[in-house]
LOGUKOL-260816 format. One record per residue (C-alpha): residue in one letter; residue number from 0; x, y, z. Coordinates in Angstrom, 1 decimal. Layout:
REM LOGUKOL-260816
{aa->A	i->NUM	xx->X	yy->Y	zz->Z}
...
This chain:
REM LOGUKOL-260816
{aa->M	i->0	xx->78.4	yy->147.9	zz->93.4}
{aa->T	i->1	xx->75.8	yy->146.1	zz->95.5}
{aa->T	i->2	xx->73.3	yy->143.7	zz->94.1}
{aa->D	i->3	xx->70.4	yy->146.2	zz->94.5}
{aa->Y	i->4	xx->72.5	yy->148.9	zz->92.8}
{aa->T	i->5	xx->73.3	yy->146.6	zz->89.9}
{aa->A	i->6	xx->69.6	yy->145.6	zz->89.6}
{aa->R	i->7	xx->68.4	yy->149.2	zz->89.7}
{aa->F	i->8	xx->70.7	yy->150.3	zz->86.8}
{aa->A	i->9	xx->70.6	yy->147.1	zz->84.8}
{aa->R	i->10	xx->69.2	yy->148.7	zz->81.7}
{aa->Q	i->11	xx->71.9	yy->151.3	zz->81.7}
{aa->I	i->12	xx->74.7	yy->148.8	zz->82.5}
{aa->T	i->13	xx->73.5	yy->146.8	zz->79.5}
{aa->L	i->14	xx->74.6	yy->149.6	zz->77.2}
{aa->P	i->15	xx->78.0	yy->148.5	zz->75.8}
{aa->Q	i->16	xx->79.4	yy->152.1	zz->76.1}
{aa->I	i->17	xx->78.7	yy->152.0	zz->79.9}
{aa->G	i->18	xx->78.8	yy->148.5	zz->81.2}
{aa->T	i->19	xx->79.9	yy->147.7	zz->84.8}
{aa->V	i->20	xx->83.0	yy->149.8	zz->84.5}
{aa->G	i->21	xx->81.2	yy->152.9	zz->83.4}
{aa->Q	i->22	xx->78.5	yy->152.4	zz->86.0}
{aa->Q	i->23	xx->81.1	yy->152.1	zz->88.7}
{aa->R	i->24	xx->82.6	yy->155.4	zz->87.5}
{aa->L	i->25	xx->79.2	yy->157.0	zz->87.9}
{aa->A	i->26	xx->78.9	yy->155.6	zz->91.4}
{aa->D	i->27	xx->82.3	yy->157.1	zz->92.3}
{aa->S	i->28	xx->81.5	yy->160.5	zz->90.8}
{aa->H	i->29	xx->80.5	yy->163.8	zz->92.3}
{aa->A	i->30	xx->78.5	yy->166.3	zz->90.2}
{aa->L	i->31	xx->77.8	yy->169.9	zz->91.0}
{aa->I	i->32	xx->74.7	yy->171.6	zz->89.6}
{aa->I	i->33	xx->74.4	yy->175.3	zz->90.0}
{aa->G	i->34	xx->70.9	yy->176.7	zz->89.5}
{aa->L	i->35	xx->67.7	yy->174.8	zz->90.1}
{aa->G	i->36	xx->65.3	yy->176.4	zz->87.7}
{aa->G	i->37	xx->63.9	yy->174.7	zz->84.6}
{aa->L	i->38	xx->67.3	yy->173.5	zz->83.4}
{aa->G	i->39	xx->68.5	yy->172.4	zz->86.9}
{aa->S	i->40	xx->65.2	yy->170.6	zz->87.7}
{aa->A	i->41	xx->65.5	yy->168.4	zz->84.6}
{aa->A	i->42	xx->69.2	yy->168.0	zz->84.8}
{aa->S	i->43	xx->69.3	yy->167.1	zz->88.5}
{aa->L	i->44	xx->66.5	yy->164.5	zz->88.0}
{aa->Y	i->45	xx->68.4	yy->162.5	zz->85.4}
{aa->V	i->46	xx->71.9	yy->163.0	zz->86.9}
{aa->A	i->47	xx->70.6	yy->161.7	zz->90.2}
{aa->N	i->48	xx->68.8	yy->158.8	zz->88.5}
{aa->S	i->49	xx->71.9	yy->157.8	zz->86.5}
{aa->G	i->50	xx->73.7	yy->156.3	zz->89.5}
{aa->V	i->51	xx->76.0	yy->159.2	zz->90.3}
{aa->G	i->52	xx->77.1	yy->158.7	zz->93.9}
{aa->R	i->53	xx->77.2	yy->162.3	zz->95.1}
{aa->L	i->54	xx->75.4	yy->165.4	zz->93.9}
{aa->T	i->55	xx->75.9	yy->168.9	zz->95.2}
{aa->I	i->56	xx->73.1	yy->171.4	zz->94.3}
{aa->N	i->57	xx->73.2	yy->175.1	zz->94.7}
{aa->D	i->58	xx->70.5	yy->177.8	zz->94.5}
{aa->F	i->59	xx->69.6	yy->180.6	zz->96.8}
{aa->D	i->60	xx->66.1	yy->181.1	zz->95.6}
{aa->R	i->61	xx->62.8	yy->179.8	zz->96.9}
{aa->V	i->62	xx->60.0	yy->178.1	zz->95.0}
{aa->D	i->63	xx->57.4	yy->180.4	zz->93.5}
{aa->I	i->64	xx->54.1	yy->179.6	zz->91.8}
{aa->T	i->65	xx->55.5	yy->180.9	zz->88.4}
{aa->N	i->66	xx->58.2	yy->178.2	zz->88.6}
{aa->L	i->67	xx->55.9	yy->175.2	zz->88.6}
{aa->P	i->68	xx->55.2	yy->174.8	zz->84.9}
{aa->R	i->69	xx->59.0	yy->174.5	zz->84.1}
{aa->Q	i->70	xx->60.6	yy->173.3	zz->87.3}
{aa->I	i->71	xx->59.2	yy->169.8	zz->87.3}
{aa->L	i->72	xx->60.5	yy->168.7	zz->90.7}
{aa->F	i->73	xx->58.3	yy->171.1	zz->92.6}
{aa->T	i->74	xx->54.6	yy->171.1	zz->93.6}
{aa->E	i->75	xx->52.4	yy->173.7	zz->95.2}
{aa->Q	i->76	xx->53.3	yy->172.3	zz->98.6}
{aa->D	i->77	xx->56.9	yy->173.4	zz->97.9}
{aa->I	i->78	xx->56.1	yy->177.1	zz->97.4}
{aa->D	i->79	xx->58.3	yy->179.3	zz->99.6}
{aa->E	i->80	xx->60.6	yy->176.4	zz->100.3}
{aa->F	i->81	xx->64.3	yy->176.7	zz->99.4}
{aa->K	i->82	xx->64.7	yy->175.1	zz->95.9}
{aa->T	i->83	xx->67.6	yy->173.1	zz->97.3}
{aa->T	i->84	xx->65.6	yy->171.7	zz->100.1}
{aa->A	i->85	xx->62.6	yy->170.7	zz->97.8}
{aa->T	i->86	xx->65.0	yy->169.3	zz->95.2}
{aa->A	i->87	xx->67.0	yy->167.2	zz->97.7}
{aa->K	i->88	xx->63.8	yy->165.8	zz->99.2}
{aa->R	i->89	xx->62.4	yy->164.8	zz->95.8}
{aa->L	i->90	xx->65.6	yy->163.3	zz->94.5}
{aa->Q	i->91	xx->66.2	yy->161.4	zz->97.7}
{aa->Q	i->92	xx->62.7	yy->159.9	zz->97.3}
{aa->I	i->93	xx->63.5	yy->158.8	zz->93.8}
{aa->N	i->94	xx->67.0	yy->157.5	zz->94.5}
{aa->P	i->95	xx->67.6	yy->156.9	zz->98.2}
{aa->G	i->96	xx->71.2	yy->155.7	zz->97.5}
{aa->I	i->97	xx->72.5	yy->159.1	zz->96.4}
{aa->Q	i->98	xx->74.3	yy->161.5	zz->98.7}
{aa->I	i->99	xx->73.0	yy->165.1	zz->98.2}
{aa->D	i->100	xx->74.7	yy->168.2	zz->99.5}
{aa->E	i->101	xx->72.7	yy->171.4	zz->99.6}
{aa->I	i->102	xx->74.1	yy->175.0	zz->99.3}
{aa->N	i->103	xx->71.1	yy->177.4	zz->99.6}
{aa->Q	i->104	xx->73.0	yy->180.6	zz->99.4}
{aa->R	i->105	xx->74.7	yy->182.8	zz->96.7}
{aa->L	i->106	xx->78.2	yy->181.5	zz->96.4}
{aa->T	i->107	xx->81.1	yy->183.9	zz->96.9}
{aa->E	i->108	xx->84.0	yy->183.6	zz->94.5}
{aa->A	i->109	xx->86.0	yy->181.7	zz->97.0}
{aa->A	i->110	xx->83.1	yy->179.4	zz->97.8}
{aa->L	i->111	xx->82.4	yy->178.8	zz->94.1}
{aa->H	i->112	xx->86.0	yy->177.8	zz->93.5}
{aa->E	i->113	xx->85.9	yy->175.5	zz->96.5}
{aa->A	i->114	xx->82.6	yy->173.8	zz->95.3}
{aa->V	i->115	xx->83.9	yy->173.4	zz->91.8}
{aa->A	i->116	xx->87.3	yy->172.0	zz->92.9}
{aa->A	i->117	xx->85.5	yy->169.4	zz->95.1}
{aa->S	i->118	xx->83.4	yy->168.1	zz->92.2}
{aa->D	i->119	xx->84.2	yy->166.0	zz->89.1}
{aa->I	i->120	xx->81.9	yy->167.9	zz->86.7}
{aa->V	i->121	xx->79.9	yy->171.1	zz->86.8}
{aa->L	i->122	xx->76.5	yy->171.8	zz->85.2}
{aa->D	i->123	xx->75.8	yy->175.5	zz->84.9}
{aa->C	i->124	xx->72.0	yy->175.9	zz->84.9}
{aa->T	i->125	xx->72.0	yy->179.5	zz->85.9}
{aa->D	i->126	xx->70.3	yy->182.3	zz->84.0}
{aa->N	i->127	xx->72.7	yy->185.2	zz->83.8}
{aa->F	i->128	xx->76.0	yy->185.9	zz->82.1}
{aa->V	i->129	xx->77.8	yy->187.3	zz->85.1}
{aa->T	i->130	xx->77.3	yy->184.0	zz->87.0}
{aa->R	i->131	xx->78.1	yy->181.9	zz->84.0}
{aa->G	i->132	xx->81.3	yy->183.8	zz->83.5}
{aa->A	i->133	xx->82.3	yy->183.2	zz->87.2}
{aa->I	i->134	xx->81.5	yy->179.5	zz->86.9}
{aa->N	i->135	xx->83.6	yy->179.2	zz->83.7}
{aa->R	i->136	xx->86.6	yy->180.9	zz->85.4}
{aa->A	i->137	xx->86.3	yy->178.5	zz->88.4}
{aa->C	i->138	xx->86.1	yy->175.4	zz->86.2}
{aa->Y	i->139	xx->89.0	yy->176.5	zz->84.1}
{aa->A	i->140	xx->91.1	yy->177.2	zz->87.2}
{aa->A	i->141	xx->90.2	yy->173.9	zz->88.8}
{aa->Q	i->142	xx->90.4	yy->172.0	zz->85.5}
{aa->R	i->143	xx->86.9	yy->170.6	zz->85.7}
{aa->P	i->144	xx->84.6	yy->169.9	zz->82.7}
{aa->L	i->145	xx->81.8	yy->172.4	zz->82.3}
{aa->I	i->146	xx->78.4	yy->171.8	zz->80.7}
{aa->T	i->147	xx->76.4	yy->175.0	zz->80.2}
{aa->G	i->148	xx->72.9	yy->175.5	zz->78.8}
{aa->A	i->149	xx->70.3	yy->178.2	zz->78.3}
{aa->A	i->150	xx->66.7	yy->178.5	zz->77.0}
{aa->I	i->151	xx->64.4	yy->181.3	zz->76.1}
{aa->R	i->152	xx->61.1	yy->181.5	zz->74.1}
{aa->F	i->153	xx->61.2	yy->178.4	zz->71.8}
{aa->E	i->154	xx->65.0	yy->178.2	zz->71.6}
{aa->G	i->155	xx->67.7	yy->176.5	zz->73.6}
{aa->Q	i->156	xx->71.4	yy->175.9	zz->73.5}
{aa->L	i->157	xx->74.1	yy->173.7	zz->75.1}
{aa->A	i->158	xx->77.9	yy->173.7	zz->75.1}
{aa->V	i->159	xx->80.5	yy->171.4	zz->76.6}
{aa->F	i->160	xx->84.0	yy->172.6	zz->77.7}
{aa->R	i->161	xx->86.6	yy->170.1	zz->78.6}
{aa->H	i->162	xx->88.7	yy->172.1	zz->81.0}
{aa->D	i->163	xx->89.9	yy->168.8	zz->82.6}
{aa->V	i->164	xx->92.1	yy->168.0	zz->79.6}
{aa->P	i->165	xx->95.4	yy->169.8	zz->80.3}
{aa->R	i->166	xx->96.8	yy->169.0	zz->76.8}
{aa->G	i->167	xx->93.9	yy->170.9	zz->75.3}
{aa->R	i->168	xx->94.2	yy->174.1	zz->77.3}
{aa->H	i->169	xx->95.2	yy->177.1	zz->75.3}
{aa->L	i->170	xx->94.7	yy->175.2	zz->72.0}
{aa->P	i->171	xx->92.5	yy->176.6	zz->69.2}
{aa->D	i->172	xx->90.1	yy->173.6	zz->69.4}
{aa->N	i->173	xx->89.5	yy->173.9	zz->73.2}
{aa->P	i->174	xx->87.7	yy->177.2	zz->73.9}
{aa->C	i->175	xx->86.0	yy->178.3	zz->77.1}
{aa->Y	i->176	xx->82.6	yy->179.9	zz->77.7}
{aa->N	i->177	xx->84.2	yy->183.4	zz->77.7}
{aa->C	i->178	xx->85.4	yy->182.7	zz->74.1}
{aa->L	i->179	xx->81.7	yy->182.4	zz->73.2}
{aa->Y	i->180	xx->80.1	yy->185.1	zz->75.2}
{aa->T	i->181	xx->81.3	yy->188.0	zz->77.3}
{aa->E	i->182	xx->79.3	yy->190.2	zz->79.7}
{aa->E	i->183	xx->78.8	yy->192.7	zz->76.9}
{aa->D	i->184	xx->76.6	yy->190.1	zz->75.2}
{aa->E	i->185	xx->74.2	yy->189.8	zz->78.1}
{aa->N	i->186	xx->70.6	yy->190.1	zz->77.3}
{aa->L	i->187	xx->69.1	yy->191.8	zz->80.4}
{aa->E	i->188	xx->65.6	yy->190.5	zz->79.8}
{aa->G	i->189	xx->65.2	yy->186.9	zz->80.8}
{aa->C	i->190	xx->62.3	yy->184.5	zz->80.5}
{aa->A	i->191	xx->60.1	yy->186.6	zz->82.7}
{aa->G	i->192	xx->60.0	yy->189.3	zz->79.9}
{aa->Q	i->193	xx->60.4	yy->187.1	zz->76.8}
{aa->G	i->194	xx->58.7	yy->184.0	zz->77.9}
{aa->I	i->195	xx->59.7	yy->180.3	zz->77.7}
{aa->L	i->196	xx->58.0	yy->177.1	zz->76.6}
{aa->A	i->197	xx->58.4	yy->174.6	zz->79.4}
{aa->P	i->198	xx->59.4	yy->171.5	zz->77.3}
{aa->V	i->199	xx->62.1	yy->173.5	zz->75.6}
{aa->V	i->200	xx->64.0	yy->174.2	zz->78.9}
{aa->G	i->201	xx->63.4	yy->170.6	zz->79.9}
{aa->T	i->202	xx->64.9	yy->169.4	zz->76.6}
{aa->I	i->203	xx->68.1	yy->171.4	zz->77.2}
{aa->G	i->204	xx->68.2	yy->170.2	zz->80.8}
{aa->C	i->205	xx->68.0	yy->166.6	zz->79.7}
{aa->M	i->206	xx->70.7	yy->167.1	zz->77.1}
{aa->M	i->207	xx->72.9	yy->168.6	zz->79.8}
{aa->A	i->208	xx->72.4	yy->165.5	zz->82.0}
{aa->T	i->209	xx->73.1	yy->163.2	zz->79.0}
{aa->E	i->210	xx->76.5	yy->164.9	zz->78.3}
{aa->A	i->211	xx->77.4	yy->164.9	zz->82.0}
{aa->I	i->212	xx->76.6	yy->161.2	zz->82.3}
{aa->K	i->213	xx->78.6	yy->160.4	zz->79.2}
{aa->L	i->214	xx->81.7	yy->162.2	zz->80.5}
{aa->L	i->215	xx->81.4	yy->160.7	zz->84.0}
{aa->A	i->216	xx->81.0	yy->157.2	zz->82.5}
{aa->G	i->217	xx->84.1	yy->157.7	zz->80.3}
{aa->I	i->218	xx->82.3	yy->158.4	zz->77.0}
{aa->E	i->219	xx->83.7	yy->161.3	zz->75.0}
{aa->S	i->220	xx->81.4	yy->164.2	zz->74.3}
{aa->L	i->221	xx->81.2	yy->165.2	zz->70.6}
{aa->L	i->222	xx->80.0	yy->168.6	zz->71.7}
{aa->N	i->223	xx->83.3	yy->169.6	zz->73.3}
{aa->G	i->224	xx->84.1	yy->173.1	zz->72.1}
{aa->K	i->225	xx->80.8	yy->173.3	zz->70.2}
{aa->L	i->226	xx->77.4	yy->175.0	zz->70.6}
{aa->W	i->227	xx->74.4	yy->172.9	zz->70.0}
{aa->I	i->228	xx->71.3	yy->175.0	zz->69.1}
{aa->Y	i->229	xx->67.7	yy->173.8	zz->69.2}
{aa->D	i->230	xx->64.7	yy->175.6	zz->67.7}
{aa->A	i->231	xx->61.4	yy->174.1	zz->68.8}
{aa->L	i->232	xx->59.3	yy->176.2	zz->66.5}
{aa->S	i->233	xx->61.1	yy->175.0	zz->63.3}
{aa->V	i->234	xx->62.0	yy->171.7	zz->64.9}
{aa->T	i->235	xx->65.6	yy->172.1	zz->63.8}
{aa->T	i->236	xx->69.0	yy->171.7	zz->65.4}
{aa->K	i->237	xx->72.5	yy->172.8	zz->64.4}
{aa->T	i->238	xx->75.9	yy->172.5	zz->65.9}
{aa->V	i->239	xx->78.5	yy->175.4	zz->65.6}
{aa->R	i->240	xx->82.1	yy->175.1	zz->66.5}
{aa->I	i->241	xx->83.3	yy->177.7	zz->69.0}
{aa->N	i->242	xx->86.5	yy->179.5	zz->68.1}
{aa->A	i->243	xx->89.0	yy->179.9	zz->70.9}
{aa->R	i->244	xx->90.1	yy->183.5	zz->71.3}
{aa->V	i->245	xx->93.8	yy->184.1	zz->71.7}
{aa->D	i->246	xx->92.9	yy->187.3	zz->73.6}
{aa->C	i->247	xx->90.5	yy->185.5	zz->75.9}
{aa->P	i->248	xx->91.1	yy->186.7	zz->79.5}
{aa->V	i->249	xx->90.3	yy->183.3	zz->80.8}
{aa->C	i->250	xx->91.9	yy->180.7	zz->78.5}
{aa->G	i->251	xx->93.9	yy->182.8	zz->76.0}
{aa->V	i->252	xx->97.6	yy->182.3	zz->75.7}
{aa->K	i->253	xx->98.3	yy->185.5	zz->77.7}
{aa->A	i->254	xx->95.7	yy->184.7	zz->80.4}
């Protein structure tokens, strides 16, 4: 780590759980964020500002005026720009030392597996079950930790799956996303139809970044195999253990 790098992240290095060893781990890490909506905007901002050395961002969408209240990296000047381009520009301004790779197209299955395998951790900030399922399968196959989040109305949720721990694969206490949701559970009406409060999605995005930074720095996540649920209306949270399914087509014993 250079003197400037150490000075920049001095407050983070002061944390005994991180220190110089954890900060060096972050500097040597490569994170992949898929989806640059409300979740991805908040998550990418804090992941990039944590000292992670390399960040790959993927989204095939362009900035729209309806995105601006939730997607905090964008301004009206970014409208019609690829979200990847606008995000990379903003993050590079905030932290010039980070390497940012952009993928501004929908990933094929092969390209998704390649991008996941090239990273150290994956943050799934997408908004549909089909894509989330594909990301889960890719992370399980490549043995990469997966952090996934979602938000709608006043509610948000977050889960962590440690697919990078071989000894935990196929065990009851190490489920995958498909153990929690299948495509049959998909709610076809997203935030456009049901609405979303901007700070709620930002809260979940920040929590996703927190769990990613912890894992990359060598701090265990207590949310592994659990679903963390946040209700902004009642100002309550709860954590639910996810039961691994023996018949899961992704991580089950017969998969």
